[in-house]
N, C-alpha and C positions, 0 to 999 in steps of 0.2 A: 504493500500500500504506500509506504513512504517512498519507495523507489519509483513508483508510478508518478507520485506527486512531484518528485524531484525532476523527473524527465519532463513533465508537463511545464514546470516552472522554467526550466532551462529553455524549452521550446518557445515559451512566451517571451522571455527576455531576448532570446536570439532574434525573434521576429521583430520586436520593437526596436532593437539597436542596430541590426545589420540588414534587415530586409526592406529598409526604406527605399522607395522607388524614386525619390528625388535626389538628384546628384547636382553638385555645384562646382564651379570653377571661379576662383577669385584671385585677383592680383592686387597687391598692396605696394604702393610706391611712396617713399618718404624722403623728402629733401629737407635738410636742416642746416642752420648756420649758427655759429657762436656756441656750439655745444662741444666741450673738450672731449677728446678721446672717443669720438663717435663719428662714423663715416658720414660724409655730407650727403650721400645718396645711398638708399637701400631699397631693394625690391624683393618681394617674397611671393611665390605662387602657391596656391592651395587647391587641392581637389578633395572634395568631401571633408574638408577640415584638416587634411594631411598635407604637410609641406612637400612640394615637389621640386621647387627651384629656389635659388638664392643668387643675388648679385649685389655688389656695393661699389662705392667709388674707389675703394682700395684695390679690389680684384679686377674691376672693369670687365668681368666675364661672368656670364650666366652659367651656373653649374647645377647639375641634378642633385636632389636631396633624397631620392629614393632609387634603389637599384633598378627597379623596373622601368624607370624613366629613360634608362640607356637604350631601351628597345626603340624609343622614338627615333633615335639617330639612324638605325638600320633602315627604317621606312622613309625618313626625312633627313637625309645627310646634312643639310644646312640648317637644321632646326635650331641648334644652340647658337649658331652665328646670327641667325635672324632674331632670336630672343634677345641677344646682347644688343643688337641694333635698336630693337624696340625699347629696351631699357634706357639706352642713351638718348633716344628721341624724347621720351617722356621727361627726362631730366634736364631739358633745356630751360631750367628755371634759375634765375639769379636772385639770391637772398642776401640781405645784409642785416646786421644786428643778430639778436637771438630770436629765431623764428623756426616754425615747423610747417611745411607744406605737404599735404598728403593727397594721394589719388587712390581710389579703390574702384575697380571695375570688374565685371564678370557676369555670370548668368547661372540660372538654375534650370534644370531640365527634368521633367517628370517622365520617368521611363514607361509609366503605365498610360497616362493621359496624353503624353507628348506635349504638355503645356510648357511654355518657356517664359522665363522672367529674366529681365536684364537690368543691370544697374551700372551707372557711371557717375561717380560723385567725387567732388573735391572738398577738402577742408583746409582751414588755415588757422594755425595756432590752437588746434583742438576743437574748433567750431566749424559746423557745416558752412560751406561757402556757396557752392552751386552744384546742381545735380540734374541729370538728364532724365526726363519722363518718357519712357518708351511708348506709352499709350497715346500721348498727345504730341510726341515728337517735338517737345519744347523743353527749354532749360528752366529749372526752378531756382530762384534766388531768395534764400531765406534771410539774407542780410542786405541792407542798403548798399554796402560796398560792392556787391556782386551784380547789381542791376545793369551797370554799363556793360559788363561781360556778357550777361544774359541777352541783352538786346543785340549785341554784336554776333553772338553764336546762334541766336534764333534766326538771323538773317543769312547765316552761312549755310546754304543748302548742301554744299559738298560735305561739310563737317557733320551735319545731321545725317546725311545718307550714309556716311562712313560709320558713324556710331550705331545707326539702326542695323546696317548690314552685319557688323561685328556681333552685336547682341542677339540678333534674330537668327543668324546663319552660322557664322564662323565659330563663335563661342560654343553653342550647343554641339556642333560637330566635334570640336576638340574635347568636350566633356565626355562624349561617347567613346572617343579613342582612349582617353586617359583611364576611364573606368575599365575598359577592356584590357589595357596594359597592366593595370594594377589588380585585376581580379584575383589572380593566384595569391598575391600578397595579402589581400583582404580575407580570403578564405582561410589562410594560415592563422591570421589574427583571430578569426571567429573560432577556429578549432582550439587554439590555446586558451581563449577566454572561456569556452564551454568546459574544458577540462579543469581549469582552475576553479570555476564556479562550482562544478560538481564536487571537487575535492573539499572546498570550503564548506559546502552545505552538508556533506557527509560528516565532517568534523563537528559542525554545530549540532548535528542530530545526535552524535555520540555524547 
């Protein structure tokens, strides 16, 4: 009876934690100035909350943070070179004084419903500055200082088309690829978690 309940509990937790059908890809870029012993530029890529890449102003090179990310290179030989170029392009920001400028963009893809959500937002000194609304194809400016930028970007049809294409097409396609690359690693994590949970519950039962 206890063994049956234990297996049922593990199955429930497994389904809640690991069988979610929504996958995500997020990139975080941070530019800072006036902060001692800290890189002036840092970028981090995440898939389903797991770090997949890292680059900063000291290395000037985007590197994989998961072993399975090396598989990308075999299918896309210039992948890391292109990622480094993207990193440098986003960091054409000049700061003076003690300030922090951040960019976060990415998407979510529902494996079951195929629904897609995208986000592209900037912050300055820890406060939201401007964000793209994919549904209206407009930029939202939560602070008065961003209104000028909003008006300029709203009238830049090329920029809007680029953001929309990335969030609706390119990003979801890469989410699918990354999830496929990391599937084996994810399943190993699930197996280890299940065994540890089972062992701990057996100890508690005793």
